[in-house]
N, C-alpha and C positions, 0 to 999 in steps of 0.2 A: 513351196518353201522347202529347201533341202534339210536334212537332219543336222548338218553342221551349224546352220544358222538357228534352228529351232531350240537346241539345247541351251546356248547362251541366253537367248531371249527368255526362256523359262526360268533360268537362274536369276536373271535381273528382276523378273516379275516376282519371284519368291522373296528376294531381298526387299523389294518395295513393299510387299504385303507385310513382311515382318517388321519393317521400320514403322509403317503406319500403326500397326498393332502396339508396338512398344511406345510410340508417341501417345496413343490414346490412353494406355494404362498410366503413363507418367502424368498426363494432364489430369486424369481422374484422381490420382493420389494427391496431386498438388491442390486440387479443388477441395478435397476432404480436409487436408491440413489447414488450408486457409479458412475453411468453415469452422473448424475447431478453434482456431485462433480468434475468429470473429465472435464466436459464442463466449469465449473467456473474456474478451473485451466488453461484451454486452453485460456480462455478470459483474465485472469490475465497475462499469458505469452505473449499473443499477444499485450496487452497494454504496457507491459514492452518493447517489441521489438520496438513498435511505438515510445515510449519515447526516447529510445536509438538513434533511427534513427533521430528523431526530434532534439535531442541535437547535434548530429553530423552535421546535416544540418545547425544549428545555428552557430556552430563554423566556417563553411565554409563562411557563410554570414558575420560574424564579421571580418574574415581575409581579405575579399575583400574590407573592408571599414575602416581599421585601418592602418594608416601610422606610425607604430611603430614596428621596427624589433624585439625588445625584446618581446613585447606582442604577435606579430604574431607567434614567435617561441614557446611561451608558449601555445597559442591556438592550434597550430599544434600538440604538444605533447599530449594535453588533447583530441583532436579529435581522434588521433590514439588509445589512451587508450579506448575511448568510442566505436570505431569501433571493437576493439578486444573483449571487453565485449559483444557487440552485437552478434558477431560471436559465442562466447561461449554460449550465451543464445539460439541462433538458433539451436545449436547442442545438447542442453539439452532437455530431455523429460520433459513434464509438470508434470509427475508423480514423478520426482526426487525432492522431497520437500527440501532436504538439499541444493542442488545446486541452486534451484530457490531462496531459502531464501538468499543464499550468493550473488547472482546476484542482488537481490532486494536491499540488503544492499549497494552493489556497486553503484546501480542506485541512491540511496539517496545521496551518496557521489558525484557522477557526477553532480547531480542537484545542490548540495550546491556549488561546484566549479564553475559551470556555473553562478549561482546566483552572486557569488563574481565578476566574470568578467563583468556581466551586470551592477553591481553597479560601478565597476571601469570605465567602458565606460561611464556610466551616469555622473560620476564625471568629466571625461575628457570633456564631452559635456558641463557641466556647466563652466568648465575652459575656454572652447572655447568661450562661450558667453562673459565672462569677457574680453577675448582677443579681441573680436570684438568691444566692447565698448572702450577699450584702443586704438584700431586701429583708431576709429573715432577721438580720441583726438591727436593721434600721427601718422600723415600720413606717416612719414618716415619708420615706422615699418609695414606698411600694407602688403607688399609682404611676409615677413617672417611669419606674423601671418596667412595670407591666406593659405600658404602651410601647416601649422599645423592643420588648421581647415577644410580643404577641405574634408577629409575623414569622419570627425565627423558629419558634417551637415546632410548628407544623412542617417546616423545611427539613428538620433533622431526619425525619423518617425516610425521605427520599434521597438523602445525600449519599448513602452507600452506593446506590445505583449510578449516580452521576460520577462519583469518584472512580468506579470501575471503568467507565468510559474514558475518564481523564487519565487513568493508569495505563492506557494502551501504549505500547512501545512505538518509537519512531526511529527509522533508519535514516541517517543524514550523511551527507558527503559521499554518496555512492560513486565509486570509480571503477572503470573497466580498463585494464591495461594488458596489452599483448607483450609477452616476453620471448626473447630468442633463446637459443640453447645455452647462452652464458648467463641467462637471467636478467638481461638488460631489456629495457623498454624498446619496442620496435613498432613502426607504423606499417611494416610490410607483412601482409598476411602469409606470404610464402615462408617467411622466416619465423613465424610464430610457433613456438613449441609448448607454451603454456599460457594460461590466462590467469591474471591476478584480480580478484574482486576485493575492494576495500570499502568499508563504510564504518559508521559509528552508531551505536545505540545511544540515542540522545538522553541527556540528563532528565530524570523524571522521579521526583521524590515520592510521588504517589504510587508508583509501580511496585509490585511485589519483588523483593530481592530473592536471589537464588540462581540456580542453574537454568539457563534458557536454551532450548533447542532451536537453532536458527537454520532455516532452509533458504537456499538461493536457487532460483529457477531462471535459466538463460534461454530465451527463445531466439532461434536463428531467423534470418531473413526468409527462409522457406517455411517457417512455422514449426520446425522441429525443436526438440529440447536437447541442449548439449549435456553430455554425461548422463550418469544414472546413479544417484546417491540414495536410492530408495524412494519411497512415496510418503505423502502426507495428505491430510484432509483440509480442504478449504471450500467453504460454501456448499457443504454436502457433496463435494466431488473429491475423488482421489486423484492427486496430481503427482507427476514425476518430478523429483528434485535433481538439480544439477550438482549441488553441493550441500553439505550438511555439517553443522558444527555445534557443539555444546559450549555455551559461553556463560561464565559466572558474571552476574549482573547485580550491582549493589546500589542502583539508583543514580549513579554518576555516569557521565559520558564514557562509554566503553568502546574503544576501537576494535574492529574485527577484520581479519584478513583471511581470505581463502584462496586456494589455488586449484586449477583444473588443468591436468596434463592433456595436451591435444591427442585425442584418440580417433578423431573423425575429421574429415576434410572440412575446412572453414571456407565460407563463401563471402563475397563482398555484399554489403548492404547494412540494414539496420538491425541491431541486436537489442532485445529488451531484457533488462536485468530486474527481476522482482524478488523481494525479500519478504519472508513470512516468519512469524513467531506467535505463539499462543493462539493459533487459529486465525490470525489476522494478517492481511498484507500490510506490512509496516513501511514499505518504501518501494519505489519503482523508478527506473530511468532508462532512456533509450540511448544507444551509442551507434554511430555510423562507422563501419569499417570499410576502407577503400582499398 
């Protein structure tokens, strides 16, 4: 083989070797990103399982301390529903985003129902206090009042812990909107110049009022995180935030809007928007960009 043919062949071979090496590095990076995303999904699923189990246990506790057949029957039905949803979650793979999202929505409903029962029991407890005062004034009614309040006295000690769970914030109405350079909504990824994230902190009279630091984390179809608004702690892990905002919350439904200016190339696929506050994931939703 003469020298004129050998040099081009060597150049082609070098290009092929370089391309294969680049492809191998890219595939390895993609594998690592996918693994990290799967680990986060597993953590989220495990947390949901723990919450479902905790709610089921709380129903059991309340049923042993309530002397009201009607309320006990309601608590039993809600506990059975919670256990059924827990079993569905255990049988669902963490990679099944649609089913996980459904069960997460169901979890928010279970939490809201439990919160209502906690408030109802707290109301009964306050009524019990009034009955005790009336009992001191009217001795003849003591035995009847004592039977009504016997189960409620012991419940008061654990109410603070249950109220803390009921006080967890919820993010509702999550929306992911791409905006063009004029600030108008667009479906075309090439025209997207910024992303608008909208949601509301749901009404919760049991939640503590004040300034709340809210973090938004947007996961791209490749497993990366859009933007860099600092970091926060969740489940003993430090996570990168896409957006961050301090919101004044007074227990009523509070709308929140955040913007992210496009600083990195967007790709088609499914984007996950997760919202965090007070160390909890308070909402999550997937959006498909075509």
